[in-house]
KOLFI-330601 format. One record per residue (C-alpha): z, y, x. Coordinates in steps of 0.02 Angstrom, whole numbers, plus 50000, padded with zeros to 5 digits. Layout:
residues N
ZYX/...
//
This chain:
residues 772
466785175349642/466465182349469/466155199749543/464905192949670/463885184349535/463815200349432/463235210749581/461915197849625/461195197749450/460975216649458/460255217249634/459115201849627/457625210349539/457675224649664/457745212449807/456245202949743/455245218849721/455705224949892/455195208449966/453475208949884/453205226849945/453655222350122/452455207650118/451005218450057/451315231350191/451335217950322/449665210950264/448875228350269/449535230650443/448775214250500/447105218550426/447195235250509/447665228750681/446905211550667/448465201650703/450065195350613/451785202450648/452795188250725/454465197050704/454375196550515/454925179850438/454655173750262/456125171750147/456255163249979/457535168749852/458525154849768/458585164349603/456805170149593/455035166049642/454575163349823/454015177049933/454795192750011/456085196050149/457945193250093/458855205650205/460015211350065/460615193350044/461305192750219/462125209650195/463055203850041/463665187650122/464265197250274/465175209650164/466085195350078/466725188150242/467205205250301/468255208250143/469145191750166/469565196150345/470245213050294/471345204950160/472025192250283/472405205550412/473325216350286/474345201550224/474895196550398/475255214650444/476355216350290/477325200650333/477575206950509/478235223450446/479445214750329/480035203850472/480335219150580/481315227350440/482385211750424/482755211550610/483195230050605/484385226750460/485195212950561/485405224150711/486255237350604/487695226050551/489405232950604/489915217850712/488325217450817/488405223350996/487015233851073/486575219351186/486325208551033/485215222050958/484175221851117/484035203151101/483405205450925/482125218050987/481525205651117/481325192750983/480305205050881/479195208551031/478925190151066/478535186750885/476995197950897/476155185151007/476005172650865/475615182250704/474145171450654/475245157450587/476205161150427/478015164750466/478585155050313/478025138850395/479085141350549/480715131150540/482285141350554/483385133850688/485205138050712/485645152050833/485355147351012/486265159651123/486095156251308/487415157251443/487085158551627/487945142351680/488005124451611/489325121051482/490365105151471/490965098051308/492795100751264/493675083751270/494685087751114/493155089551004/492995075650878/491365080550792/489875069250833/488445077550925/486845080550831/485235075550919/484605093250952/484275103351109/485885107851200/486635123651131/487735135351230/488695150451179/488515168251237/490065179051233/489895197551265/491395208651291/491205227251257/492335242351260/493525245151116/492495258851035/491015247651002/490965238550832/490715219950816/489005213950759/488645196650696/486975187850692/486585177050540/486455158350551/484835157150455/483705166850576/483015160450741/483805168950890/483105166751066/483865175251216/483115177351387/484145168951523/485255180651620/484725180951801/485775195051867/487505191351939/488935192351821/490465202251868/492065199351774/493425212251774/495225206251794/496115201751635/497965205051625/498335196051463/497805178551409/496545178651269/496235164451150/494695166751043/494205157250889/492385152350885/491235150850738/489565141550732/488525157150770/488385168950919/490035177750946/490195194851025/492015198951043/492905215451067/494745216651113/495945217150969/497735223150947/498355209550831/498615190750850/497025180850878/496935163450803/496225149150904/495905132150827/495625115650913/494995102950785/496365106350656/497765115050751/498055133850751/498805143750896/499225162050875/499385172651032/499845190951011/498805203351112/499665219951129/498435229751235/496525230251240/495565221851378/494125231451453/492695220651509/491025224751585/489605223851460/488905207751526/488965189351485/490655182251528/490675168051652/492325158851657/492945148851805/493025133251697/491585126951591/491625132551412/491555121051264/489815119751188/489495124351010/488945108250928/487855110550777/488295098850635/487495096150467/489145096150376/490315109050447/490525118050613/491725111950745/493015125050794/493015128850980/494275137351093/493565150051214/494875155051341/494665163051511/495545155151659/496865168051701/498435166351805/499625172651672/499495159851534/501335157251500/501255164351325/499885152251277/500825137651352/502435142151264/501555144451099/500635128051114/502215118851162/503225124851013/502875109650901/503195097251041/505105096651029/505065091750846/503745078550879/504725072151027/506295071250921/505405061050789/504705049550923/506415046951002/507205043650834/505845031050788/506005022650957/507885021450939/507695013850766/506515000550835/507554995850986/508384981450892/506724975050823/505924961550929/504054962750951/503794944050929/504694930050838/504054912050848/504874908250680/504934922950560/505894920650396/505654934350266/507184935350153/509034932750188/509544920850049/509984902550037/508204896350067/508004906250228/509664900250298/509274882150253/507584883750339/508364891450495/509634877550507/508274864450485/507154872550618/508574872950743/509014854850705/507254848950748/506934861650886/508584866050973/507774879651078/506904888250932/507014907050913/507194911450729/507204928950657/507774932250477/507254949050403/508234954150248/508234969750143/510104967750111/511444973650230/512324956750228/512074940750324/511514925450223/512764920850087/512934909949930/512554918249763/513394906149638/515184911649676/514714929549627/514744924449444/516014910349457/517464908049576/517614925949642/518094932049468/519574920049461/520314925549627/522064932949629/521724942549789/521594961449751/520504963349906/519274950049855/517854962849851/518154966050036/518554948750100/517344939549985/518424924050004/518874913349855/519794897649808/518774883349743/519324873249592/520134860949711/521204874649788/520294875649954/519804892850016/518154897550092/517024912450123/515484916950026/514504917950190/513674902550259/514184906750437/515244920250521/514364934450615/514724925950782/513524912050734/512044923950748/511304932550900/510704950450913/508874953050864/508604962951025/509184947751126/508134935051033/506834933851171/508144934051310/509344920351256/509004904651355/509224891851216/508594902751074/509574905250915/509554913350743/509514932350729/509654942450569/508824959450552/509724967750406/509234982950304/507364980450336/506014975650214/504334967950254/503054978750166/501414972050235/500734955750304/499234954250419/498824935750409/497354937350528/498354945250668/499934935350623/501074950350611/502074959850481/502514978050457/504274983450411/504834997650300/505275008250452/503555006150529/504004992850656/502854977850679/503324959950721/502104946350770/502464928250729/501814910750754/502484903250593/503174912450443/504224907950290/504244918650134/505894916650042/506024933549956/506824926649796/506704938249649/507364953849564/508334954249401/507354958449245/507854972849134/507564976448951/506184988948915/507274997648786/508535001148925/507205007049047/506545019248916/508285025248863/508505038149000/509585041149152/511255041349061/510945023648999/510195016349158/511605022449269/512825013549153/511844997249164/512094983649295/510744971249346/511814957649424/511124949349580/511894954649747/513594957249828/513574975749792/513274971749609/514844960949607/515864974449692/515224987849574/515494977549415/517224971949470/517734990049493/516954995249327/517884981249235/519524989149290/519045006749236/518155005249067/518754998648900/517234988248848/515794979248933/514314971448842/513354957248922/511584955148856/510964937448884/511544919948836/510894909948983/511774903449138/512214920249216/512674928949054/513804914848994/514654912949163/515034931549176/515644931948995/516874917849025/517464924949191/517724942649128/518414936448961/519814927049048/520294942949142/520124954348990/521884951148923/522784960049065/521854976649079/521444977448893/519584975448923/518434970748778/517034959048830/515524957348715/514104945148737/512514946248633/510904936048639/509434932148523/509794913348515/510984905048392/512224900048526/512634900548711/511374891648820/510284890148666/508694887748770/509464873448870/510704863848765/510374855448599/510974865548450/512584855748417/513124857148599/512614875448608/513704879248457/515174870048535/514914880048696/514914896348598/516604892248523/517224888048697/516674905148760/517514913848613/519144905148657/519024913448827/519204930448741/517384935148723/516644943248567/515034933148548/513634940648442/512204928148417/510514931848337/510554949248416/508884957548454/509114974448538/508054988048459/508595003148560/510005009748668/510655027648672/512085037548747/513145047248622/514915054148630/515255046848802/514775029348744/513255018248739/512605013648567/511624997448554/510654996548393/510064979248340/508534975448235/509594969748089/510444986648082/512064982348172/512694994848299/513784990248448/514695003648548/515165000148727/515535008748893/514444998149007/513014985648995/512634970449103/510834964549083/510704945849121/508984941949050/508134932349190/507334934449360/505634940949414/504974932749574/504594944749716/502754943149758/502434960249834/501664952649991/500344942949894/499054956749901/499174961150085/499394942850135/497984936250026/499154923949940/498884916549768/500114920249628/500294907949485/499804916049321/500884904649212/502534902949305/502424917149430/502814915449615/501704910349760/500694894549732/501004881849870/500394864349906/501444848649919/502064853850092/502584871050023/501174879350119/500314894850054/499184896250208/498994886650370/500504894950453/501404902450302/502664893050195/503604898150038/505294891849977/506614896049849/506404905949689/504734913349744/503864896349766/502814888849627/502654870749682/501854855149612/503074842049549/502324824749567/503154819449403/503304835149299/501824845449357/501834863049425/503514871849412/504544886149478/506434883749489/507764897349507/509294887549562/510374885549715/509984867249745/508114870549743/508344884549870/509324872849984/508114858249975/506484868249977/507094879050122/507624863650219/505934855150191/504964870950235/505934872150399/505524854150440/503684856650402/503644872450508/504144861450655/502784848550617/503574836350495/502184837750364/503284830550226/502824832550042/504054840349921/504584826649801/506384832349772/506974834549593/508114849649607/509694851149504/510734865549442/512484867449376/513544879749280/515414880949256/516174889549105/517854890949188/518814877049278/518834865449126/517024864549068/515504862049178/513864853149178/512464848149296/510634846649249/509004840749324/507184840749274/506454849849124/507944854749019/507234863148864/508084863148695/506394862548608/506154844648672/506874829448581/508584824848648/509734809948643/511574812448685/512854799348733/514664805648737/516364798648779/518154804448782/518534815448932/519964812349052/520904823449172/519664820249310/518164825249205/518234843749248/517394854949377/519074856549465/519214837649489/517394836749545/517674849149686/519234839749740/518194824049760/516704832149847/517704844649949/516534859049912/516154870549767/514294870049806/514034852649742/512204850649790/512634851449976/513444834149974/512024825449883/510804813349961/509484802449883/510234786849959/511804788649853/510834782949702/510804765149764/512694764449779/512994766949594/512884752149478/513074750249293/514874749949238/515724734649166/516484743949021/516074739348842/514524746648763/514804764448701/515104767548518/513764775948415/513534794548445/514654804848334/514354823348307/516144829148317/516934845248374/517584839148542/516214833948665/517294828748812/515954821648925/514244813948905/512424812748954/510994821548864/509234814848890/507704826048862/506134816548813/504284820048822/503104806448761/504604794648756/504894797248943/506464805449011/505974821949094/507694830249099/509534825449102/511124835649074/512764828349135/514124836249030/515764835849125/515054821249223/515004824949409/514364816949569/513104806449473/511564817249503/510664804849620/510614792449475/509844805449359/508584810149492/508034792049512/507804789849326/506634804749317/505724799349475/505374782049404/504574789849249/504814774249144/504904773048955/506624767348893/506894759048725/508784760348727/509534775648811/511304768948779/510964755948912/510324769549029/511924779448998/512944764949066/512264769149239/513344784949239/514964775649203/515504788249073/516654775548989/517734772349140/519574776949123/
//
């Protein structure tokens, strides 16, 4: 525009002069001929005075438009030439067939018809090769179809001497439909071709060709070339379409239908035997797993067995399935740390039979194997029964579909489910961090195999150290201490408290118990905080925080129990943040058709608040109540569970409620007699599991004794028998019966009443501790 203005400024004066001269000549001509020339029109210049003809103005404007047209034409011609050069470069690639080059030339010829529009504005679709017949989609393709025009694939076979040419994905490719008949030469070898998301022109090869369907790869060796007519192949079966995806191309198999396809079949069938073997093995493993169980009990401990027995009592035709991770049928755990260690039978680890304190013999198992039915026959037995599926662990719960998944992948549906998974023994962090040599010389005592292993170790090593001063630790120390004299075994017990059972018993009674344990041959080390454990010179070194070092051959960690709540996440169950375990309501329900019992249940005590109890009696009673409620009883859990511990056949105690040495206590003691021992108690009850014979109604049968009032409490060395009351806000919340047996219903009633007592000596009379 700047150049036009400059030219106009130079030519304007000449144009005005020329215009004036033309006008004068015209006037002279009119005067001469007497008329005006009609063909001449007046023109007025915009940049000068009026007058004159502006022919040069039109010339300049026309020249401007002409220059613009020339520039546009040259620009479009240059773009067309560059496009042609690009297509020629594509045709010269080594993998392109001559037919593909011809297709490119056709595209170039067709592109000449529309050169007016800029080529940059044309969208670049994916290659669209055309085949002469409709193509059906391969059923094995898993890629979703993109909403675009149907795309087919052209495959051109050429002689061996021709190179392969490949067309790029980014350029538009249009191919004229093939109208001539297609002749296919016979193929003597099966060919499996791998497809890529662009036009493929394949030549025969002399090495294995890979074919992929979705994610599998099949290699078929081709040993001789295949000569094919240079035309579009038309197979007898429809080919799989090439589906264009925005993310990644879908691999496609292109295979001609030929008679001799045995090599392909054999190659494709190679992985099938292994898969079939896995399937058969999995099927065989699941043959004994029923698909459905009306009553499913997770866990094979005391609570599960008590629930199964209760369900069958209320519903004689019930079908109950117990799933346990252990390889054993339901059994009692208390004898593992008590009576079994006092057996004289050298095969006690195999028979698992023991003599109770009263001399009667019994098995650790609740019932013999004949009591149970096979899990595979659970749905077939006419009157139902109880089946135990051993060695399986429930790893996932689907509470919406009412089914569980086992560790081996099997699934079981249920109508009602009980979770009685118990817990796992805790370990010390210093032991866990000490390394493999320490951990493999440490026993976490809980199961039958733990008893068998520790019993064998006690006969092979020279020293065993028990860490923990609670129920389990003190029971094992007394049991192993009594046996230590014969094999020359040193038994050491250490704990952070000042005496045995220091968290349960008052200090004076804890000290007396410690001396009792020492008399059993145990080296008791109180006030012992373990700092670290190491393995040196074929021994374990336990270093305490006060600098003391204890050397031993084996460690037994008895430091508590951690409730198993692994199913809480998948089952959507609530875990109590204070006490651990599954939170349940008064009916022991965690959900509408899921109950929890035993060590894993955190229940609400109507007198003592929310609690979680880890004792045999609680497992029996809570399992029994859960079984009743699973059959529609809807009973609340009001039972005050008890627990007991025996430090040998001469000293034992029973406790109920909150028994915590930090609470104020009042003890009433009397002189013990020959019948005030655990041995005499089992003779009277007829069983070593004393909670099994208890009922709430027994409490009404006991009345206060007629003996004289007890003398004042004297803190002397020999505490033969007595009653210890634990108080909270002047109300009895816990009771320990020291060498006083078969009086637990009275203690339970006292706690249930929740009354404030001014004179506990009078309350102690209810237990008849002063009878001869």
